Structures are given as structure tokens and as C-alpha cells.
C-alpha positions in Angstrom: 79.5 149.5 176.2 80.3 146.1 175.8 78.0 145.1 178.3 75.4 147.6 177.7 75.3 146.0 174.1 74.9 142.4 175.6 72.0 143.7 177.7 69.9 144.5 175.2 70.4 141.1 173.1 73.5 141.8 171.2 76.7 139.3 171.6 80.3 139.7 170.5 82.0 137.2 168.4 85.9 137.2 168.1 87.4 137.0 164.4 88.4 133.6 164.7 85.2 132.1 165.7 83.3 134.2 163.1 85.6 132.2 160.4 85.0 129.2 162.3 81.1 129.7 162.1 81.3 130.6 158.2 82.6 127.5 157.1 80.0 125.7 159.0 77.5 127.5 157.5 78.9 126.8 153.7 79.2 123.2 154.3 75.4 123.1 156.3 74.1 124.6 153.0 76.4 122.5 150.5 74.9 119.4 152.4 71.4 120.3 151.9 71.7 121.0 148.2 73.5 117.8 147.7 70.7 116.0 149.5 67.9 118.0 147.8 69.3 117.2 144.8 69.9 113.6 145.1 66.4 112.7 147.3 64.5 115.9 146.3 61.5 116.0 143.4 61.9 116.7 139.9 62.1 120.7 140.2 65.4 120.2 142.4 67.3 118.8 139.6 66.1 121.2 137.1 68.6 123.6 138.6 71.8 121.8 136.5 71.3 120.2 133.1 68.3 118.9 132.5 68.7 114.9 132.4 69.2 113.1 128.6 66.5 110.6 128.9 67.4 109.4 125.4 70.8 108.0 127.0 68.6 106.0 129.9 68.8 103.1 127.9 72.7 103.2 127.1 73.0 103.6 130.6 70.8 100.8 131.5 72.5 98.6 129.2 76.1 99.9 130.6 75.0 98.9 133.9 73.6 95.7 133.1 77.0 94.9 131.7 79.0 96.4 134.1 77.3 94.3 137.2 75.5 90.8 135.5 78.0 89.9 133.2 80.0 86.9 133.4 83.5 88.0 133.9 84.7 91.4 134.5 84.1 93.8 131.7 86.5 96.9 130.4 84.8 99.9 130.8 86.9 102.0 128.7 86.7 99.4 125.7 82.3 99.4 126.3 82.6 103.0 126.5 84.5 103.0 122.9 82.4 100.5 121.5 79.4 102.5 122.3 80.5 105.6 120.3 81.5 103.3 117.6 78.3 101.9 117.4 76.8 105.1 117.1 79.1 106.0 114.3 78.3 102.6 112.3 74.8 103.5 112.6 75.3 105.9 110.3 75.9 103.7 107.9 78.3 106.2 106.4 81.7 105.1 104.7 83.7 108.1 105.9 82.5 108.3 109.6 84.5 106.2 111.9 85.7 105.9 115.4 89.4 106.0 116.1 91.1 104.5 119.5 94.5 106.4 120.4 96.6 103.6 117.8 94.3 103.9 115.0 94.2 108.1 115.4 98.0 108.3 115.3 98.5 106.1 112.2 95.5 108.2 110.7 97.4 111.2 111.7 100.8 109.7 110.0 98.7 109.4 106.7 99.0 113.6 106.5 102.6 114.0 107.6 106.2 113.5 106.5 105.7 109.8 106.1 104.5 106.3 107.7 105.4 102.4 107.3 102.9 100.2 105.2 101.8 99.4 102.1 100.8 102.8 100.8 97.3 102.4 99.5 93.6 104.2 100.0 91.2 102.1 101.0 87.7 102.6 102.0 84.7 100.6 103.0 81.5 100.1 101.2 78.8 97.6 101.3 80.6 95.6 103.5 84.0 95.6 102.2 87.1 96.8 101.7 87.7 98.5 98.5 90.9 99.9 97.3 90.8 103.9 96.1 94.1 104.1 94.8 97.7 102.8 95.5 100.3 105.4 96.1 102.3 106.2 93.4 106.1 104.1 94.3 104.7 102.8 97.1 105.1 98.6 97.5 101.1 98.6 96.8 101.9 100.1 93.4 104.8 97.6 92.7 102.9 94.5 93.8 99.9 96.0 91.3 97.3 96.7 93.2 94.8 98.9 91.3 91.6 100.9 92.2 88.3 99.0 92.4 90.1 95.8 93.7 88.3 94.0 96.6 90.3 93.0 99.4 88.6 89.8 101.1 91.5 88.4 103.7 95.0 89.9 105.5 96.7 87.3 106.1 94.3 84.7 105.9 92.0 86.4 108.1 88.7 87.6 106.3 88.1 91.5 106.7 84.6 91.5 105.4 82.6 93.8 107.6 85.4 95.8 109.4 85.6 99.4 109.0 88.3 100.8 107.2 90.2 101.7 110.3 90.3 98.4 111.4 91.5 96.8 107.9 94.2 99.3 108.2 95.3 98.5 111.5 95.4 94.7 110.0 97.3 95.7 106.8 100.3 98.1 108.2 103.0 97.5 109.9 107.0 97.5 110.3 108.8 98.4 107.2 110.2 95.0 106.0 107.4 92.8 107.1 105.1 91.1 104.8 101.5 91.2 104.2 99.3 88.8 102.4 96.2 90.3 100.6 93.5 88.3 99.2 91.7 90.0 96.4 88.9 90.1 93.8 89.3 92.0 90.9 86.6 92.8 88.6 86.9 91.2 85.3 88.5 88.4 86.8 87.2 85.2 87.3 89.5 83.7 90.6 91.0 85.5 93.5 94.6 86.9 93.7 97.0 86.5 96.3 99.2 89.4 96.8 102.6 89.7 99.1 103.7 92.9 99.7 106.5 94.0 102.0 105.7 96.9 103.8 108.2 99.9 103.3 108.5 103.2 104.6 105.9 105.5 102.4 107.3 109.2 102.4 104.5 111.5 101.4 106.3 113.4 98.8 103.0 114.0 96.8 104.0 116.0 93.8 106.4 114.9 90.6 107.1 116.7 87.5 109.0 115.9 84.3 109.4 118.1 81.0 108.3 116.4 77.5 109.6 119.5 75.2 107.8 123.0 76.6 105.1 121.2 78.2 105.4 120.5 82.2 103.6 117.1 83.2 102.7 117.7 87.0 101.8 115.0 89.1 99.7 115.2 92.5 99.5 112.2 94.3 97.5 113.2 97.3 96.3 116.4 99.0 99.1 116.6 102.4 100.0 119.2 104.4 103.0 120.2 102.6 101.3 119.6 99.0 100.6 123.0 97.9 104.0 124.1 98.6 105.7 121.3 96.8 103.6 122.4 93.8 104.6 125.9 93.7 107.9 124.6 93.9 107.7 122.3 91.1 106.0 125.1 88.6 109.0 127.3 89.9 111.4 125.0 88.4 109.1 124.5 85.0 108.8 128.0 84.5 112.8 128.5 84.8 112.9 125.6 82.1 110.6 127.5 79.8 106.9 126.1 80.3 104.8 127.0 77.9 102.3 124.4 78.6 100.7 122.6 81.3 99.2 118.7 81.9 98.0 118.5 85.6 98.0 114.6 86.5 95.4 114.0 89.4 94.9 110.0 88.3 94.9 107.5 91.6 94.8 110.5 93.7 92.8 109.6 96.8 92.3 112.7 98.1 93.1 114.7 101.1 93.1 118.0 102.8 90.2 120.4 101.7 92.6 123.5 102.4 95.4 122.3 100.5 92.8 121.6 97.4 90.8 125.1 97.6 94.9 126.7 97.7 95.6 124.7 94.4 92.5 125.4 92.6 93.5 129.2 93.5 95.7 128.8 91.0 94.0 128.2 88.0 90.3 130.3 89.0 89.8 133.7 87.9 89.1 135.9 91.2 85.7 135.9 92.4 84.5 132.7 90.6 83.2 129.8 92.4 86.0 127.0 93.6 82.8 124.7 95.4 80.1 125.3 97.4 80.0 123.6 100.9 76.2 122.4 101.5 75.1 121.8 105.3 72.7 119.5 106.9 69.9 122.3 106.5 70.9 122.6 102.7 72.2 126.4 103.1 75.1 126.4 100.5 78.3 128.5 101.3 80.6 129.3 98.3 84.3 129.0 98.0 85.7 131.6 95.8 89.0 132.0 94.2 90.9 135.0 95.7 93.9 137.2 94.1 97.1 135.9 94.3 99.6 134.0 91.9 97.5 132.8 88.6 98.7 129.6 86.3 98.2 131.1 82.3 99.7 129.2 80.3 97.2 126.4 78.7 96.4 123.6 80.8 95.3 120.3 80.6 94.1 117.7 84.0 93.9 113.9 84.0 91.6 111.9 86.1 90.3 108.0 86.4 88.6 106.2 88.5 90.9 106.8 91.5 90.4 110.5 91.3 88.3 111.2 94.8 87.2 113.5 97.3 89.9 116.1 97.1 90.9 115.4 93.3 87.4 115.7 92.4 87.2 119.2 94.0 90.2 120.5 92.3 88.5 118.8 88.7 85.2 120.5 89.3 86.9 123.7 89.7 89.1 123.5 87.0 86.6 122.3 84.6 83.5 124.4 85.7 85.3 127.8 86.8 88.6 127.0 84.8 87.8 126.0 81.6 90.3 123.6 81.9 89.4 120.1 79.6 89.5 116.6 81.8 90.9 113.6 79.9 90.8 110.0 81.2 87.6 108.6 82.6 84.9 108.7 85.1 86.4 109.6 89.1 85.2 108.0 92.2 82.4 110.2 93.1 83.1 111.5 96.7 81.1 114.5 97.5 81.0 114.8 101.0 83.3 116.8 103.7 84.9 115.1 106.9 86.0 116.4 110.2 87.7 114.8 113.1 86.9 115.4 116.8 89.5 114.6 119.1 89.1 113.0 122.9 91.5 113.5 126.1 92.7 110.3 125.9 94.0 110.8 122.1 91.4 108.8 120.2 89.4 110.6 117.8 86.2 110.5 115.5 85.9 111.4 111.9 82.7 111.9 110.7 80.9 113.8 107.7 79.8 117.3 108.5 78.8 118.6 105.3 78.3 118.1 101.3 80.5 119.7 99.2 79.2 120.4 95.3 81.0 121.6 92.5 80.8 125.5 91.2 77.7 124.9 89.0 76.2 122.9 92.2 76.6 119.4 91.3 76.9 117.1 93.8 79.1 114.2 92.1 78.4 111.8 94.8 78.5 108.2 93.7 78.4 109.6 90.1 81.9 110.9 89.6 82.9 113.7 87.1 83.1 112.7 83.3 86.2 113.9 81.0 85.7 116.4 78.3 87.7 113.5 76.5 87.7 109.9 77.3 90.8 107.9 77.1 91.3 104.7 78.7 94.3 102.8 79.2 95.5 100.1 77.4 94.1 96.1 78.7 97.7 95.4 79.6 97.5 98.0 82.4 94.8 95.8 84.6 97.2 92.7 84.6 97.4 90.7 87.7 100.0 90.7 89.8 103.2 88.0 89.6 104.3 87.0 93.0 108.3 87.1 93.0 108.6 84.5 95.5 107.0 81.6 93.6 109.3 79.9 91.1 107.8 78.9 87.7 109.9 77.0 85.1 109.1 74.6 81.8 106.8 72.2 82.4 104.9 74.2 84.8 101.3 75.2 84.3 99.7 78.1 86.2 97.5 81.0 86.1 100.1 83.7 86.7 102.5 81.8 84.1 99.7 82.9 81.6 100.0 86.5 82.9 103.6 86.5 81.8 103.2 85.2 78.9 101.1 88.2 78.0 103.5 90.4 79.5 106.5 89.1 77.5 104.4 89.5 74.3 103.4 93.1 74.8 107.3 93.9 75.5 107.6 92.2 72.0 108.9 88.6 73.1 107.3 85.7 71.8 106.7 83.0 74.2 104.5 81.2 72.5 100.5 80.6 72.8 99.3 82.5 75.9 97.8 79.4 78.0 99.4 79.1 81.0 101.7 76.3 80.1 105.5 77.1 80.6 106.5 75.7 77.4 109.9 75.5 75.4 109.1 78.9 73.7 108.2 80.3 77.1 111.7 79.1 78.4 113.3 80.9 75.2 111.6 84.6 75.3 112.6 84.5 78.9 115.9 84.1 78.4 116.6 86.4 75.8 114.4 88.8 78.0 117.2 87.7 81.1 120.1 88.6 78.3 119.0 91.8 77.6 118.5 92.8 81.1 121.7 92.0 82.5 120.1 89.1 84.4 121.4 85.8 85.2 120.3 83.8 82.2 118.3 80.7 83.8 115.3 80.6 82.0 113.3 80.3 85.4 110.6 83.0 86.3 111.2 84.2 89.8 112.6 86.9 92.4 114.8 89.6 90.6 113.5 88.5 86.8 109.9 88.9 87.8 110.3 92.3 89.1 112.3 93.3 86.5 110.0 92.2 84.1 106.8 93.9 86.0 109.2 97.0 85.8 109.6 97.1 82.2 105.7 96.4 81.5 105.0 99.6 83.7 107.7 101.6 82.0 106.0 100.5 78.7 102.4 102.0 80.0 104.1 105.0 80.9 105.5 105.2 77.5 102.7 104.6 75.7 100.1 106.4 78.3 97.2 107.4 75.9 95.7 109.7 78.6 99.0 111.4 78.6 99.4 111.7 74.8 95.4 112.6 74.5 96.2 115.6 76.7 99.5 116.6 74.8 97.6 116.3 71.6 94.9 118.7 73.0 97.6 121.0 74.0 98.9 121.2 70.3 102.0 119.0 70.6 103.1 116.3 68.4 102.2 112.9 69.5 103.4 109.8 68.4 100.3 107.3 69.0 101.6 103.5 69.4 99.4 102.3 66.5 97.4 99.5 69.1 96.6 101.9 71.4 95.5 104.6 68.7 93.1 101.7 66.9 91.4 101.0 70.5 90.8 104.6 71.4 89.2 105.4 68.2 
């Protein structure tokens, strides 16, 4: 039979030979395909993904630099720079490319802690602006305020930098110092503030009871903020809470989901918390769900440092929760960002949508107006006094003028507020040192400066006209300081 088959034009192939032939055929076919894709006409390349012609210019520039730049170029840096350039071209201060190290620091903000000065910043019109210092942070203790413009970091100009680039300069190891040159609205001269970096714990909820009124401050919206707030509310309820003040002043925002969960505590089921508007103008409402609800009378505090997620909460409270807002107009950030991670650990943060209040208002760059305007006293914006500086009788400095103002506010009598360290200034400082168990030197430096600024913050907390106004609205009996009462009438 085998011979007969061969005579008829057939031939026998052994199993091993068949395998080899099959492999050769596959390789040969692949070679033809590769040749066609490489050297064939346009129809061949259409077998795969069509070429992205809009990137021809980018590839041309990359190849030109790679081949003809006068020194070797770093390929990774060129690619990173190209991505960063695309995001910069959006002219959106909230969209940014982050290198691996920058992405790591960004992720720390929503974790348990990080090392730095503790301030939220943003880029605006080519400048780095302070949105808000974190409660209890070195930035707050040093006197950094919302709307301060940071001009230099350790003598290096940061004009034109992105917020991410500025953060990389400002952050650093615990215990190290950073010097910031500040332009403050309403002041004629720039300020230089030296801040000692520290570990910034991300505790985001602080509470206290005044009679039957709970005052709960939310300083940012981090990954544990909702659970922290529930704990604070549980504690307040166990202590007989009958009224509530929610304080989101100087809260720069954070995670959207945390703001939504918190808003859900105050908004009736089915009512809008916010609306998300995509690039095509399609609006998707986010509505309150069933669950735990806070039913005691509530007032919310806002200010110019309340931004983003804080404004989502405030807008929902005002329009869907019938909660009155007290303070001053908020910052005005009405966009939502997301992050895209890359395989090397870098990422880009970019704006994906607008968010609107429950009634459909877009508050971007306009902010939310309070129902009751209450401003802090003028001394709340006094400049920082550097504790490393030494001031004594006979000296004339702008910081001495600030110290004289502080001493006057605290009830001491330093004489004329003119920046001259006079004998009266010495006497008033000696009295302050005596009453605060400090070494009685009559010299303003170190611990005396710290204690002086701490005493001022304590007085502001005691006199706080925004807290007092909220308590008044809730029916509390409040003793207003005479000076602040007349200023706000």
C-alpha cells in the first residue's frame, strides 16, 4: 500500500519531520507579515492600530533631541517632561504630573501622617498661594494664613512652579527648618517666616463641649475622617449634646467620598448632596441615602480657607439640609480631580468634572456666601514674630510693632505702637514674662516669643466671633467681647 501511494503522487512524512516543517512554515509566514508591515504600503499597517498622526511632531522632537542634542539626554526625563507639558498646557492649577517621589508624598496626605510644615497650597496665576494651614501644624503655629503668597523657599524663587514642585521644596525631614518669603494681602512689606518641619499627623476631627453644644471641627477630608466624626458624635451624644456646630474653617478639602458620607448625616434621604457635571454637560445627582442622621439643631462655620470638599459639605448643608452658614465667603473650588497611576509609580492628577451644589450652582472661583457674615478681629491676621530673632530696648523693627500690638491686645501697656522698643515696652514685656513663669529679661526672643503668640491664639479662640455667632443662633447665652461686638454690628 505504501508503495502504491507513492506511485500515485503521495509521499510519507514521519511525525518528527512534520513538526519541523510546521515550525518552519510558521516562521516563514511571520517573516512575510513583518516584512509587509515594515516595508509594505499603507494598507498593510491598517491591519493593526492606525497611526496617531497627531504625535508625529512629538516623536520628531524626541528623536531630534535624542540624536543631536549636544550632550546625552535622559529618556525618562524627556518623557516625564512631555507629560508634564501636556498638563501645564491645560492651564488648570488642579491638574499636575507627579514623579515617583512626588506621587509618594501626594499619597501621604491622605494617609496617617507625613513630615513637613502642614499647609495646603495651590498654584494660581503663576504664584503659590496658601489655601489653609492644618490645625496645630508648624505652619499654623508660625502664623501662616490663607491667601498668603509664597514667593521664595530658602531664598529660591518659586514663581512659575506647580504646586507639586513647590511642595517638594517646602516639605522635608522632621526637625529641619525651611524659610518662606511671604507676600501677605494688606501688608506693605514681605515677611520672612522660618518654620521647623515636624510630623504632621492626619487627625482630622477635633471636638469640645460648651454646655450642651458640641463644637466639632473637621480640618480636612482624609481616609478616616468619616469614622473620626462618628466617634466624636458618639462621644458628644453621651455627654448630652443638644446642639451642634460643625466647623470647616480653614479646611482645604480632600477626598470626595468622605465629604459625601459626612453630608449624608445631615441631608434627608432622597435629597441632593451635589451634582456631578461631565464634559458633555450631563449632570448626575448624588443623593442622600438612608442611614444615621443628625437631628439636633446645627450651624456650620466657613471661611476663606474652606475649599473643595468643605464647600461640597457646606453647599449641601445650606441648600438641602436647611443648616445656616456663619463666617465669610469660602475659597471657591468647584472641580473634581482623579489620579492616573503609571507602572513606574508616577501619576498624573487631572480634572474630570465640575461639581454643582444641590440646586445646580457652580461655585468655582466665586465661593459660597454665608447666611450670617461674621469676621474675625483684625488681630487674627497679625504677622508672625520670628522666635529666633532677639529684640531689646532701643531696637526699631517692624516685628517689634507687631509685638506691641499683641501686648496691647492681651491687656499690657507697651506704649506707642510704633516699632520702637521703648522703656514702656520693656516694662510690659517684663510683666508678661512674670505672669507666664518666664525668665524676666525684658528681651523678646525664644520662649517669650512663642508664649506671646500662643497667648494671642488663645485669646482669639476665647473671643471667636464666628463661634459666638453660631452659638447665639442656636439659642446659647453668649457674652460677646465689647470690641468685637461693636466691630460686627
